[in-house]
N, C-alpha and C positions, 0 to 999 in steps of 0.2 A: 790256442784253446782258451776259452773263457774261464776265468777263475771263479770259484764259488764265493759268494758273499758270506763270510763267516758269521757276521752279525745276523743275517737273515736266517741262516741255518739254526743258530742258537735260539733265536726267538721262536722259530717254528717248532723246535724240539722241546722247548721249555714246558708247554702245557702237557705234552705227552709224558715227559719225565716226571712232572708233578703228580700226574695220575698214577704212574707206575709206582712211585715212592709211597703215595697214599695207600695203594693197594697192598704193597709189601708191609707197611706198618700195620695195616689192618690184620694181615695174616699173622704177623708176629704177636700182636695183641691177643688174638684168639688162642695161640699156642701158650702164651703166658697165663691166660685165664684158666686153661685146662690144668696147668701146673699148680696154680693157686688153689683150684678146687681140690686137687689131690692132696696137697699139703694140709688144707683145712679139714678134709675128711680124716686124715691120719691124726691130726691134733685132737679132733673130737672123739676119737676112738681109744685114746690112751689116757692113763692117769698121770698128771703132771708130776706128782710127788714121787712116783715109782719109775718113771721113764727118764733115764739119764740124758737123753738127747732132746728132751722137750724144749728147753730154752734155745737150743741150736735150730730146731725146726721153726720155732716162733720167729727167730731172726731171719731164716731163709724165706719164710712166708712174707715177712715184712719187705725184704729186698725184692721179692717177686712182685709184690704189690706196688712198690716204688717204681719198678721198671714198667709195670702196666700203666701206672699213672702218667709217666713220661710219654708213653706211646699214645695214650688218650689225649694228652695235651697237644701232641703233634697233629693228630687227626682233627681235633677241635680247631686248631689254627688253620689247617687246610680248608675245613668247611667254612670257617669265618671268611677266609680269603676268597672263597668261591661263592659267598653269599648263600650257603646251603644250611647253615646252622639255624635251628628253630629257637631263637632267643626267647626265653620264657620267664617273664617277671612274675613272681608270686609274693603274696603278703604273708610273711612267715614269722613265727615266734623265735626270737634269738635264744631264749632259754631252752626250748625244745631242740633247736638246731645244735646248740653247743653240747647238750647232753648226748646226742647221737654221735657227734664228733669224738667226744671223750670216750664213749663206749667202743668205738671203732679202733681206738689206739691203746686201749687199756692193757691188752695182753703184752704187747711189745714193751710198753713203758714199765710194766710191772716186772718183767724179767730183767730189765736193765736198771732197776732200782730208781726210776725217775717218777716223780709225782707230777700229775697234771691237775692244776687247780683252775677252776673256771670262776669268772666274775661277770655277772650280767643281771640286769634288772628283769625280773620275771614278766613285767608288763611291756617290755621292749619288742616292738614288731617293726619289720621293714620290708620293702620291695626289693627282691634281687633274684637272679637266676640261680637256683640252688645247685644245679649240676656244675656250672662254671665256678661258682664260689667254693664248692667242695674241692675242686681241683686246686684252687689258689690256697685255701686254708690247709688242705692236706699236704701240699708241697712245703708250706712254711713249717708245719709241725714236724715233718720228716727231717727238714734241715735242722730245726731246733733240737731234735732228738739226738742228732749226731754230735752236737757240741755242748749240750747241757750237762751240768755236773749231777744234779739230782732233782731239779725242779723246772717246770714250764708253766707259765701262766697263759691262759686263753681268756681274753677280755673282750667284751662287747659293750659299747656305750654310745650314746648320742653326744656328739661334740660339734657345736656350732652348726647345727642343722644337717650334719652328716652322720651316717653310721660309721663308727670306727671299730674295727676288729683288730686286736693286737695279739701277736704271739711273741711272748718274751721268754728268755731263758737265762739261766745263771752261769752261762759259759763265759768265755773271754771276750765275746763281742765280735763284730765284723771287723776285718782288717780295713785300714784306711783306703786301700785301693778299691775294695768292694763298695764302700760308701761313696767314693768319688764316681765310680762307674755307674752306680745306681741313679745318680743325679740325672744322667742322660738316658737312663733306661737301656743302656747298651753294655753288654758284657762280652768279653772275648772268651776264647777257649783256653782253659788252664789244664795242661796235660798232667801236671803233678797232682792236682786235686780232682781231676776228671770232671771239672765243672764246665758246662757249655753255656751257662747263662740262660738256658731255656726257661727255668722256673720264673725268674724275674721278668723275662720278656712276655711269657704267657700271662702272668699276673697283671702286668701293665695293660696288655691288650684287653683282658677281661674287665679290669677296673674301668677303663675308658668307654666300654660299651654301655656302662650304667651311667645314664645322664638324666637330669631333671632340671627344668627351668634354667638352662644355660650352664649348669654345673656338671662337671665330669668326675667320675671316680678316679682315684689315684693310689699309687703304692709308694711307700717311703720306707727306707731302712735307716736305722739309727742305733746307737748304743746307749745303755742306761736303763731307763724304766724302773720297775719295782724290784727287779732282781739284779740289776747292774750289768747284764750281758747284752746280747743282741735283741733288737726289737724289730719285728716285721709288722708294718702298719698298713692296713687296707682301709680306705675311706670310700664310702658310697653315698651319693646324694639321695 
């Protein structure tokens, strides 16, 4: 009896499995979106000062949004891999963009006692895909929120002909292992911290999609900055 070629079977099944996983992720995202909608409706209908569970609901809503963001990142990576994503560069005001980002994170940061300070030139404009960069910046702020003591800086500036967006916190900084792994843009799965490395992988892919005159976007992790903690740096040409 002729033996099946395992390599051939795997290669034939891979596209079907990828489509199945993408469909499953899409369904999960829809369910999480319904959950977020219900939580936000509840939050809007109660008085924060008189509702004892308000801060808890804000935290639950944040975690649901964080889960939704991860699912959206997975779908975006699938679409990028299949050349289905409609990459859309727009000329945007960084001042207005950062005000929107700050407003989106205000409730969670307020209930956790964390201040978000922005620093940007009101006249700074740049070309980038807003939806993709939202995913990168949002993921970085979520991470900073987990480790900050009481302050996060969101900074945008032009540096050597590149747009540089920095998310800095006053926590203890990245462990040496994370800094070393980020140099190769490869992260393993850490079952203790439940980190998959998806955020840095997604951010790196998005950054490199932005290119201009032979220059590519990049992501860098370091410690220090204005607050002495971790610094997530996104540079776009």
